[in-house]
N, C-alpha and C positions, 0 to 999 in steps of 0.2 A: 900762530895762535886759536884755537877753537875757542867759538864765543857762545852764546844763547841763540844767536842771532842766525849763526851758523849753523845752529843743531835744529832750531825751533820756527828760522823765518822770520823772526818779530825781534825787534829790539826789546832791550829795558827802557821804558821810558819813565821820566818824572813827570808826576802829574799830581796838581795841587788836590784833586778829589779823585775820588775810585771814579771809573771809567761805568759807562753803560751794559747792559748786557751784552750789544753786538760786540762790542770792543774786547769786553773782559775775560771772555773765555780762550784759556789755551796763553793769555798772556800775562807774564810777571812785569810790575811796575815800581818803584819808588813813589811814593805819596810823602811830599814835600813838607805837607802840614802835620802827619802825624810823627815823619822822620822814620817811616818803616819799607819794608819791602812787604808787596801784597802780591796775591795773586786769587782763584777760584778755583777751589776745591769740590770736585765730584762726592756727591753720598748718594748711598738708596735708604729708602723707608718707607713703609706705609703711613697713611692718613686717612684719617675718616673722611667719609663722601656720604653724599645723600642717602637715605634709606631705601630700600624696595618698599611698594608696594603692599605686597602680601608676604609676610613672613613666611616663610617655609625652609625644608632642609630635602635635600635629594633631588635636586633640580638638576639640570642641564645647563651648561652654561657657553657661549662662545661670541666670537666679535672680538670688537676693539674697547679700549677705554675709554675713547668718543664715541663709541657706535658698538653698545655691547648687547647681548640679548642672553635673557634665561626663561626657561618654559619646563612647565610640569613640575613635579614635586609631593611632596605631603606638606600639607597647612592644617588642617584639620581634619582632611581627608585627601584623599589621593586629587590632585589639580589638573585640569589643562591651564589654567594660566599660563599669560605670558606677556613679560614685561622688558620695555625696551631703556638703554641707557646713552644719556646723549653726551656723557664725561660732566654734566651737572646734576640731573637727576632722572627719576625713572617713571616712566608712562606704561599706559597698557596697550599693550600692541592684540594680536588675533588669536584666539584660543585654540590651543592643538584640538585637533577632531579627538582624538582620544587620551583621557588624563592617564600620567602615567608618573610615575616616581623611577630614580636610578636609570633614566635615560643615556646611550650613550650621542655626543655632541659635534659638529662640524659646521663651517663654513663662517658666513657672517651675519650682519645685522637684516641684510636685506636676500640676502640665500643661505637659509640656514637648513640645517640638516639635524633630526630628530630621530633614532632606531632605537628597538628594544626596549626594555623598562619591563615597567610590573606596573599592574593595575588594583593591585588587591586579591584576585582572584588567581591571577597565572601570569607566567613569565609571558612577555610579547615580542612577539616577531614585526611590528608592523614599522614601517619609516614614515616621516612625513618629511615635506619642504616648505620654506618659508618664503614667501617674496616680499616680506618686508612690511605686509600688512594681513596677510592669507595664509595657513596653512593646507595642505594639498598632499593626501594619501600618496606612496611612494611604492614600488614593490617592496616585499618584506624580505627581511635579511633569510637565512637559511637553516640558522641555528635558533630559537625563542631562547632569549634572557634575558639576564639584569645586571645591573648591577657593572657594566661593559667601561673598557678605556675607548674614548673617541677621539677621531681627528681627524683634520685633512678639511677639504672642500665640498660644496654641493654637488660637485661633479665629478670629485676624487675624492671620496672620502674612507673612512678607513672605522672599523668598529674590531674590538679583541678581547681576548679574557670575558671578565663577566661571571654571571652565576646560574648556573642550569638546575642541576639536582645534586653538584658539587662545583669544584672550581674549574675554569673552561680556559682551553689554551688556545679556541679555535680564534680564525682571523678570519676576515672577510673586508674583500674592496668593492667600491660602490662607484659606478661610473654617472651616474645620474639618470639611469634608467634599472640597471640589474645588478645584483650582490652577487657577487663570486668569492668562493672560497680561498683563501690563501693559505700559506705554510702557518704550521701553528707555531705558539711560543714555545720557548725554552722550560718556561716553567708556568703553569695553569694558577692563574690568579684572578680572584675579584676584586673592587675597589681600589683599583690604581690610579696613579697619577700620570696625566700623560699632557703630551705635547708634540706637535710638527705637522708633517704634512704626510700625505698619502705612500709617498716612496722615501720618506727621510722620517720617523715616528719613534718617538720614546717614551716607554713605558716602564715606571720606578714605581717602587713599592708596592703593596696591595695584602692579599693575601693569601693563600694557596688552601686554604679550610685547616691549617694547624697554626695560625698565628700569624703576626703581621711579617711580612719580610722589607729588607732593605735592597736588594736586587733588582739591577734594573737592566733594560734590554732595548736595541735600537731592531726597527726595522728600516729596510733599505726597498720595498717594495717586491721582494720574494722572498728574504729569508728574516727569520731574527736572531740576535747576535748580543751575545753577555758579554753586558759592559761593566766597567766600574760601579759599585752599589752607591747610595744614599747614606748620607751619614745619621740620621736617626730614621732607622725602621720606622714603618707606619702602614694604614689603610685609610681610603677615602679621603687624601688629599685631591688637590685640584693643581694642574697644569696650566702656563701660557710661554710662547715664544714658540721657536724652531730646534731643530737639535741640534745643532751649533749654538745656541744660546735662548737657554730655557730656563722657565721656573717650575718649581713645585713648592707649593705650600700648604700649611692645616694637616688637619686629619686626626687620628686617634690611635693610641698605643695599642688597639685590639678592642671590640667589642664596647667601643664607644670609651673608652676611658685608657691612658690619660688624655686630655684633650690636647694639639698640640698646635702651637704658633708659629713654628719654624717655617724658614724659610731657605730653600737651597737654590744656587746657580748652575747651569748646567753648561762647560763651555765647549760640548761634543766630546771631551773625554771624563773628566772628572766632574761631582759635585763638589760644590762648596759652600759650608755653612754661612748663611747672608747677614750681616748683622741688624739687619730689618727683621722685624718679629710684626704678626700681626697683632693689632692692639687688643682685638676680641679675640682667642684663641678659640677654635670650634672645628667639628667632623663636616662632613655630607654638605660640603657648599659648592657653590658652583663661582667660572669667572672665565677669565677670560685673557688677551690682547698680546703684547709681547716682553722680552726679560729686560725691556727698560721702561714701560709702562703696561701695566696689567690694573687688572679689579678682582677684587673678591666679593661675591654677595651671598647673602642668605647661609644656609648651614643650620647648626643643631650647637649649644651649649648646654644646659638643662632645661634647655623650652628651644622652640624654633624660633631662627634670628631675623632680623630683616636688616640686620647689620649689611654696612658695605664700605670697603676700604678701596686704595689706590695705593699701587704701587708705583713708584719713580725711582727711576737711577737718571739722575741729573747734576748739572751744576749750580740748579736752582734748590733753594728749600719752601717748600710748598706748606703754606699753612691753609688747612682745611676753613671752608667755611662755618660758623658757628653759631650759637649762640650764647651769649655770658650775662651773667647778674648783674643790675643797674641799681639806682636808685630808687628805693621804694615809695609809692605814692604816699603820702600823709594820711589817706583815711583808704582801709581797705575797702572795694565798693565793685560791684558786677553792675551790668547794663550803663555803664557808662557812654558817651559820644566821645570822638574824640575829631578832630582838624586833618582833614583825610589827606592836605597838601603842606603838615610839618614835617618835622625833619628829627632826626636824630637828636640834635643835640638844640631843637626849639620845638618842641610839642606841645600840643595842648590836649586835656583830658577834662570833662568836665559833666555836670548831672550822676546820676546813677543811681544805684540802690545802694544801702548800708544796712545791713541786718540788725534789729533791732531798732532801728529809726526809721525806715523806710525812703522814701527819696529825696534826693540830698540837690543843694542847689550851687556846690563846692565847685571850684574851678580850679584846676593846679596845672604850673608849667614846669616844665625839664629841660634843662638848661644841657644836657649831655652828663648830666652828672649826678643829680638832685632835684628834685620836686621843690616849689615853694608856692603859696599861696595865690590866687588872681583874683580877679573883681568875681564878684557872686551872679548867680541867672537872678533872674528877676523870679522863675517861678523856679521851685523845686522839680525835678522831673526824671524819671529812669526810661530806658530803652528807646531814646530820642537819637533823633538823626544829626550829624556833624559835618562838615566840610571847612577848606578854609586853609587858614595860618595861622602860627599863635598869635600872630598881632592884628589878624581880619581874620576873626573865625565867625563861624554860622552853625546856630544849632535850631534846631527845627521838632517839630512834633514830640511822641513819646506818652508816659501816664505821667500825669498829676494826682490826683485823686479820680480821675475821670480821663478820658481819650484827649487829647491837644491836638491842637493847629498853630498854635503859637511857633513863631519866630523871633530869635533874637539874631544881634550881631556883636561882635567882641572886637574890639580895638587895643587891646593887649593889655590894659587896666580894667574895664568896665565895659557890661554888657547894656543895649540898650536896645527896646523895640523895634521889629520888622516888621514888614507886613505876612501876614497870614496866610498858612497852609491852604489849598479849596479843599482839600480831602485832609480829614484828620487821621494821621496814623502813627504806631510805633512800628516798632524791630523795621523799619525803613533802610534801604540803601541809599545813600549821598557822596555825590563827587561835587568838583567844581571848588571856585572861589565865591568869596564872599558879596559881589557884585555881578557874577556868572554861576549862580549854584543849580544845583542839579538834585531832586529825590526822586524817589520810584520803587514800586512794589509795597510791601511794606501789612500791617494787619490793623485790627484781629481781623479781618474776613477774607484776608490775602485778597491783594489788588493789584491789576498792572498799571494802574495811574500814574502817571511820570508827569512832573512839572518843572518849569526853568525858573530859574529866580533872576531878578535884573537888581538888584541892591533897592527893590523897592516894593515889588510886588512879585505872585508867584503866577504861572500862566500853564493852564494844561496844554501836552503839546501827546505824541504819540503815544502807547501804551506798551510796555513790555510784550512779549510772546506768552509769558510763563508771569500765570500770576503766583507770587512767594511771599513770604514772611520772614526773617532773618537771614535775606540775602547781604553781601556785601559789595560796597561799590569803591571802586580809583577812578582818577585821572579828573579831567575838564569836561565842563559843559559840551564841547563838543567832540571830545573823543573819550567817554568813557565807558566802563565795563562794569558789570553786575554778577555775581557768580556766588554759586549754591543758593541755601535756605529752607525754606519748607514749604511744600506744595499742598500738604494735608495734616494735620495733628498725626503726632508717632514720628515712630522711628520708619515706619513704609514709605511717608511723605518727606524722606531726606531727598534733596535737591544737589546734583554737582553740574545742572547744567549752567551756561555762562553766555551772554549775551555782551555786544558791542555795541554802544550808542554812536552815531556819527553829527548829533546836531539837531537831525531831524529824525530815523527810523532807529529800531532795533534790529538785530539782525544775530542769531544763535550761532552760536560757533563753537568750537571742540569744547567738550565737559572736561572739570576737575575729574581727576583720579578716585577721590573717593567723596562721597556725597555726604554732606553736613549741611549744619544751619548754626546762626548764633555767632560768624565766626568776626573778624574784621581784616579786611586789606591795606597795604601800604604798596605805595608808588604811581604808574602809569597804564595806561591801559593798553601798550604793548612792553611793561615792565614792570611787573608786580609781584607780590606776594600774598597770600590766601595763608591767615593765620588762626590756629586752633580752629574754635568750635565745639559741637555736639551733634548727636547727644549720645550718653551725655557730657562729656568731659573728652577731647582730643588733642593731643599734643601736635597734630600734625600739620606742617605747611607746605604747600604749596606752590610754584614758580611759574608765571605766565609769561613767555618771550611775544606773547602778541599773535601766536599760532598755537602751541601746545602747552600742555601744563604737566610740567615733572617734579618730584620729589625734590624736596628740601630740608635741610638739617631741622631736627623736630624743637620744639619750646621742651626746656628742663620740669616747667610746671605746664599739664594739660589744663584745658581752660576753656570757656565759651564765654559768649556778652563781652567782651574785652575791647581794650582801646586798639590803636595803635598807629604807626607812622613811619616816615623815612621812605627808603629806597630798596629796591632790591640788592644791594650791595651795603647797606646800613642805614638798617629797619629797628623797629622800635615797639615792645607788645607790652600792656599793661594793664592789670589790675583783671577783673574778669570774676566768674563761678567757676568754682567754689570761690565766694569772696575772697580776695586776695590783694594785697598791697605789692605783691612781685612786679617787679620788672625785668626785662629780658630784651638785652640790645643783640645785633645780628650785626655780623661782620661777613660780608662774601670771602670767597676763597682769593691768595693775593700769592704769590707768587718773587722771590726775591733773590739773586746770586747770592750764594754760600762764599764769601770772602773770608782769606785765611792771611794772618799777619804770618812771615817765613820768620823764623830764626834759624840761630845754629846749631839748637841744641835739639 
């Protein structure tokens, strides 16, 4: 008798609880607790990811879901900006030598290829190679054009189709040094979707100049062959994968409308419409990856967009990182401080400025659901610094009616006076604990002064490298981080610089991707979020991993002079300017197996 084990090599087990990820894939089991047969069901879906730094359209895209690359495009002008994706967020890379939109793309994040495009005046023949940090000019293609299809690698690249003075059918191959002409496509077209390699490529959809088409062609390194068409005719879609396992997604029905969210898979013979659709329908997008793990970034909706989405085909349900509404503060305010080592379900916010009232001494505690009143500060103040925890907090500096050097300690119910700062200051960064605190920078005159607190008194220590106000701080006294702020008044003075403190001295490290002031941080020196800021109001969030800053999901409410707490997987943001009581909770990306209960129906 044929059994499940003889077919699949695994017996049907009886288990009291569902197995873990390693055991469950490809397995059927009987759950004795629920009295049901269960298995893991594969699925495919797009999920939200961290936005790009510069919203744009018509950029090139290549690489993988965990090492992606986009470059060029059009934002408010033709751009040379490059961004790199690590599967979590985006960071700035080296700029193209020539600003361009609509380029052909190929290669990887550390060996990328950009060719052709449009610089706002004329079609381009130039090509460039990327080594993971810098673009170098390569030899030009033979036919200057834009809006081509492109795929392959840096040493075996391919561009085809595009727009010259009309739709083109020209094909060119790159060997890492020179471009040579290949055989023409069967159908001239621009704005195709594309994927594959130099000797096994697919071009699908596009516009021959008479309207969008559904036709598709395969290239074998010598000639193009017409194959089965896509199900939804369109132009300006994006592709990912290889000839025998590819994807196309997004685009439009011609002239930018209607926008498409459709995804189609290709198995080397036929295109099949996927149940997975982009959450944001868009055209002129960029992307890359494989048929089971792709990314889609940028594009055009009714405006240029920074939206990124990830496509996954697996046995797991991926829940994207996101901010969600939490319980509101009792008192809307900005310029408040928070305990930098507080958590999402044990946070502390105190002081601040209440419009129409002025500085406040109000303290509130968050339990993961709602805020409740705590003991009041002895001195009402705003733009003060904070550190510590909900039951052992530290507040220092700020404005009362004048600049303050006062320190107060919180025990979970009441504030008591501590040792005064040596340098009165406001809008300073803070880190550490109640008995091992740290304050640095601050205003109004912008200082590099750093002080350490031992639970009784403050001591001057080595200064920061840059004098700033409005910086954020996270970490402990022997491993702290300062990020952002303002070096001079006004927007030109906004800073993205970051410094790390080791308990003795400050070291300048990689900067944030976006300059801003009056932000707040959550986490540790090597794993933290920089949240909000200005000027005037930003919703931007960035994550630091101890080396690099990458974009993270944005706040729902843009704000500066806010409070924050928590970690990179469980964060909290509250209050801020414009004066608000809004609280948002951050949850990092999670993945879980897609369990399915089997029935006879």
